[in-house]
C-alpha positions in Angstrom: -12.7 10.2 22.8 -9.4 11.5 21.1 -7.5 9.1 18.8 -3.7 9.0 18.6 -2.0 9.0 15.4 1.8 8.2 14.7 3.5 10.2 12.1 6.5 8.5 10.3 7.6 10.5 7.8 10.7 8.1 6.8 13.1 8.9 3.9 13.1 10.5 0.3 10.1 12.2 -0.6 8.4 10.8 2.5 8.6 13.8 4.9 7.3 16.4 2.0 4.3 14.1 1.0 3.5 13.3 4.7 3.5 17.0 5.6 0.9 17.7 3.3 -1.1 14.9 4.6 -0.9 16.1 7.8 -2.0 19.6 6.6 -5.2 17.9 5.5 -5.6 15.9 8.8 -5.4 18.8 10.7 -7.8 20.8 8.9 -10.7 18.3 9.2 -10.9 19.4 13.0 -11.2 16.2 14.3 -10.0 15.1 17.6 -6.7 13.4 16.6 -3.5 13.7 18.4 -0.3 13.5 16.6 3.0 11.8 17.6 6.1 11.8 15.4 8.9 8.9 15.0 11.8 7.9 13.1 12.0 4.7 10.8 14.0 3.7 8.0 17.2 5.4 6.9 16.2 8.8 8.7 16.3 6.3 12.0 19.7 4.6 10.8 21.1 8.1 10.7 20.0 9.1 14.4 19.9 5.9 16.3 21.8 3.2 14.0 19.1 1.1 13.3 15.8 1.3 11.0 13.5 0.7 13.8 14.3 2.2 17.1 12.2 0.5 20.3 11.0 4.0 20.6 9.3 4.2 17.6 7.8 0.6 18.0 6.3 1.3 21.6 4.8 4.2 20.0 3.2 2.2 17.4 1.9 -0.4 19.7 0.3 2.3 21.7 -1.2 4.3 18.9 -4.7 3.9 17.4 -3.2 4.1 13.6 0.4 5.1 11.7 0.9 7.4 8.8 4.1 6.3 6.9 5.6 8.2 4.3 8.5 5.9 2.6 11.7 4.1 3.2 15.3 3.8 1.7 17.6 5.3 -0.5 20.8 4.7 -2.2 22.7 6.4 0.6 21.7 3.1 2.9 22.2 0.3 0.1 25.6 -0.6 1.2 24.6 -1.5 4.4 24.0 -5.0 5.3 20.8 -6.2 4.3 19.7 -7.2 7.9 19.7 -3.2 8.9 18.8 -1.6 5.8 15.7 0.8 6.1 13.2 -1.6 4.4 14.0 -3.8 7.6 12.1 -1.0 9.6 9.0 -1.3 7.5 9.2 -5.1 7.5 9.5 -5.1 11.3 6.4 -2.7 11.7 4.6 -5.2 9.9 5.5 -8.2 11.7 5.6 -6.6 15.0 2.2 -5.3 14.9 0.8 -8.3 12.9 -0.4 -6.3 10.0 -1.4 -9.3 8.2 -3.7 -7.6 5.4 -3.0 -4.9 2.9 -5.5 -3.1 1.0 -4.7 -1.7 -2.2 -7.1 0.0 -4.3 -6.6 0.9 -8.0 -9.3 3.6 -8.8 -9.0 5.5 -12.0 -10.3 9.0 -11.4 -12.3 10.2 -14.6 -10.1 13.4 -14.7 -6.9 11.3 -15.4 -8.1 9.0 -18.0 -5.6 10.6 -20.2 -2.9 9.9 -18.0 -2.9 6.1 -18.2 -1.0 4.6 -21.0 -3.9 2.5 -21.9 -6.6 3.2 -24.0 -9.5 4.9 -22.4 -12.2 2.3 -23.2 -9.9 -0.2 -21.3 -9.4 1.5 -18.1 -12.0 3.9 -17.6 -14.3 3.4 -14.5 -11.5 1.0 -13.1 -12.1 0.1 -9.6 -10.4 -2.8 -8.2 -9.1 -3.8 -4.8 -5.7 -5.8 -4.4 -5.7 -7.7 -0.7 -2.2 -8.8 -0.1 -1.3 -11.1 2.5 1.6 -8.9 4.3 3.4 -10.8 7.0 4.2 -14.4 5.6 5.4 -16.0 2.2 9.1 -15.5 0.7 9.8 -12.0 2.3 9.5 -13.6 5.7 10.1 -17.2 5.1 13.1 -19.2 6.9 15.8 -20.5 6.2 17.2 -17.5 3.8 20.4 -16.0 2.9 23.4 -16.4 0.9 25.8 -19.6 1.5 28.9 -20.9 0.0 28.7 -24.6 -1.4 31.3 -27.2 -1.1 32.5 -26.2 -4.9 33.3 -22.6 -3.9 30.2 -21.2 -5.6 28.0 -18.7 -3.7 24.2 -19.5 -3.6 21.3 -17.4 -2.5 18.2 -18.9 -1.2 14.7 -17.6 0.1 11.7 -19.9 1.5 8.3 -19.3 0.4 5.9 -21.0 3.1 2.4 -20.3 4.4 0.3 -21.6 7.1 -3.0 -22.7 6.7 -4.1 -20.4 9.0 -2.3 -17.2 7.6 -4.1 -18.3 4.2 -7.6 -18.5 5.8 -7.3 -15.1 7.6 -6.4 -13.3 4.4 -9.5 -15.0 2.8 -11.7 -14.0 5.2 -10.7 -10.3 4.5 -10.9 -10.5 0.9 -14.5 -12.1 0.8 -15.5 -9.6 3.5 -14.1 -6.6 1.3 -16.0 -8.3 -1.5 -19.1 -8.6 0.1 -19.2 -4.6 0.6 -18.4 -4.3 -3.4 -19.3 -6.2 -6.4 -18.9 -9.8 -4.6 -16.4 -11.1 -6.8 -13.0 -12.4 -5.6 -10.3 -13.7 -7.6 -7.3 -15.8 -6.1 -4.1 -15.3 -7.7 -1.6 -18.1 -7.4 0.9 -20.5 -9.0 -0.2 -23.7 -7.9 0.9 -25.4 -11.1 4.6 -25.5 -10.0 4.2 -24.4 -6.3 3.0 -26.4 -3.5 2.9 -23.6 -1.2 0.3 -22.0 -3.3 -1.6 -25.1 -4.2 -2.4 -25.3 -0.4 -3.4 -21.6 -1.0 -5.9 -22.4 -3.8 -7.6 -25.4 -1.7 -7.7 -23.1 1.5 -9.2 -20.2 -0.5 -12.1 -22.8 -1.9 -12.9 -23.8 1.9 -13.1 -20.2 2.7 -15.5 -19.5 -0.1 -18.0 -21.9 1.6 -18.5 -19.4 4.1 -19.3 -16.6 1.6 -22.2 -18.3 -0.8 -22.9 -14.7 -2.2 -19.3 -14.1 -3.5 -18.1 -15.7 -6.6 -14.7 -17.0 -6.5 -12.3 -17.3 -9.3 -8.7 -18.6 -9.5 -6.0 -17.0 -11.9 -2.3 -18.1 -12.3 0.0 -15.1 -11.5 1.4 -14.9 -14.8 -1.7 -14.6 -16.9 -3.1 -12.3 -13.9 -0.2 -9.9 -15.0 -1.3 -10.2 -18.5 -4.9 -9.5 -17.9 -4.1 -6.8 -15.6 -2.9 -4.9 -18.6 -5.4 -6.5 -21.1 -8.8 -6.2 -19.4 -8.5 -4.7 -16.3 -12.3 -4.2 -15.3 -12.6 -7.9 -15.3 -11.4 -7.7 -11.5 -13.3 -7.0 -8.6 -11.1 -8.1 -5.5 -7.9 -9.9 -6.3 -6.3 -11.6 -3.2 -2.6 -13.3 -3.4 0.5 -13.8 -1.7 2.8 -11.3 -0.1 5.1 -11.2 -3.4 2.7 -11.7 -6.1 0.7 -8.8 -4.3 3.6 -6.5 -4.4 4.1 -7.0 -8.2 0.4 -7.2 -9.2 -0.3 -3.9 -7.1 2.4 -1.8 -8.6 1.1 -2.7 -12.1 -2.3 -1.8 -11.4 -0.8 1.3 -10.0 0.0 2.3 -13.9 -3.4 1.7 -14.8 -4.4 4.7 -13.0 -2.1 6.9 -14.5 0.5 7.0 -11.9 1.8 5.3 -8.9 1.6 8.7 -7.1 -2.1 8.4 -6.8 -2.7 4.9 -4.8 -2.9 4.5 -1.2 -2.9 1.7 0.9 -3.9 0.4 4.4 -2.2 -2.5 6.1 -4.4 -4.1 8.9 -4.2 -6.2 11.9 -7.2 -8.6 13.1 -8.8 -5.6 15.0 -8.6 -3.1 12.2 -5.8 -1.1 13.6 -3.7 -0.1 10.5 -0.5 1.6 9.0 -1.4 3.8 6.0 1.0 4.8 3.4 1.4 5.6 -0.5 2.2 2.3 -2.4 5.1 4.2 -4.2 8.7 4.3 -2.9 10.8 7.0 -1.5 11.8 8.4 -5.0 15.2 9.5 -4.0 15.7 11.0 -7.3 13.0 13.8 -6.6 13.6 13.9 -2.9 13.5 17.9 -1.8 12.4 19.2 -5.5 9.1 19.8 -4.4 7.3 18.0 -7.3 6.1 14.7 -5.7 2.6 13.8 -5.8 1.0 13.9 -2.1 -2.5 12.4 -3.3 -1.7 9.0 -2.5 -0.6 10.2 1.0 -3.5 12.2 1.4 -6.0 9.3 0.2 -4.1 7.2 2.8 -5.4 9.5 5.4 -9.1 9.1 3.8 -8.3 5.0 4.5 -7.0 5.3 7.9 -10.2 7.5 8.8 -12.3 5.0 7.2 -10.7 1.8 8.5 -9.3 2.5 11.7 -10.4 5.6 13.1 -14.3 5.6 12.7 -14.5 8.6 10.9 -16.3 7.8 7.7 -17.8 11.2 7.4 -14.3 12.9 7.6 -12.9 10.4 4.9 -15.3 11.1 2.5 -14.7 14.8 2.8 -11.0 14.0 2.1 -12.2 11.8 -1.0 -14.5 14.7 -2.3 -11.7 17.4 -1.8 -9.3 15.3 -3.9 -11.9 15.0 -6.9 -12.7 18.8 -6.6 -9.0 19.6 -6.8 -8.4 17.3 -9.9 -11.8 19.0 -11.4 -9.9 22.3 -10.9 -7.3 21.2 -13.2 -4.4 20.9 -10.9 -2.0 18.6 -11.4 1.8 17.5 -10.0 4.4 16.7 -12.8 3.5 13.1 -12.7 -0.3 13.5 -13.7 0.5 16.9 -15.7 -0.8 17.0 -19.2 -1.6 19.8 -21.9 -4.3 21.9 -20.7 -3.8 21.6 -16.9 -1.8 23.4 -14.6 1.4 22.2 -13.2 1.6 22.6 -9.3 4.3 21.6 -6.6 3.9 19.3 -3.6 2.8 21.9 -1.3 0.4 23.7 -3.7 -1.2 20.5 -4.1 -1.5 20.0 -0.4 -3.0 23.8 0.0 -5.4 23.0 -3.0 -6.6 20.0 -1.0 -7.1 21.9 2.1 -8.9 24.8 0.7 -11.3 22.3 -1.3 -12.3 20.9 2.4 
């Protein structure tokens, strides 16, 4: 049965990297139909809003979404309520994509690309499970107000319900069951009541998974430990904001943020797949962006939402073969390797298939 994938290139380097990922997807020969849509700044320019209803309708009807990136300085002067990033948040909330899986894997070919010593990061393979539709990014009330004394005050609300914590906990423990059976829950329970509840609920969920070991860590210590000894972690589960920060920290352990994919899933496994890096407007249009994170996002899409695990493995293997050939985009280039453009990297991966 044919599957339908919605392609949302977005802004900045988004169209460039998505084009290479689409080439890889089409080269697999699977029965997948592609639709295209607008989101972010590109949607603002065309329709006046970051998430047109047409895009949202296509997103509801498709089997999976492949996203590039949104945002850029061009749209920063706009009111925060209609900036490109609101399109991304709208997709996550509207489709209830509450579980964000962000793997951090260091390919042996790129051990020298990491800023940390090889013995610290070699064979790194961890998964960050980030709650994606709650927390301080969505909590109400929020805004900027003027106090009686005339001073302006910004405010946001960190809020989580027990059910939100419980469902992301189940995702983390089920993910750990397929790995090394260890979950580290990251919170700030010593000062934030909201994450004190987070810790309590994680303890309750853990009782349903007796073969998985649960530990807890404050977020400030977790940030330090990611740099000090990252291989101590198997699966990390945390809140929306903490996960946003920690996953970018973990990205640099692997040598480049341009290497890391992500999956954002609903309760039924439907998902939106995207590289974790941003739109990188400073290099947009120069043909130097690394498409590998987007290609690996295709692999995750095939595995998690489209039930094409064999095709996913073919993509993973092709990326490894290209790295073995010494081909590198600028972000992972080192002496003794060959620097290639965005499209050349995509072509090489297609050839390796």
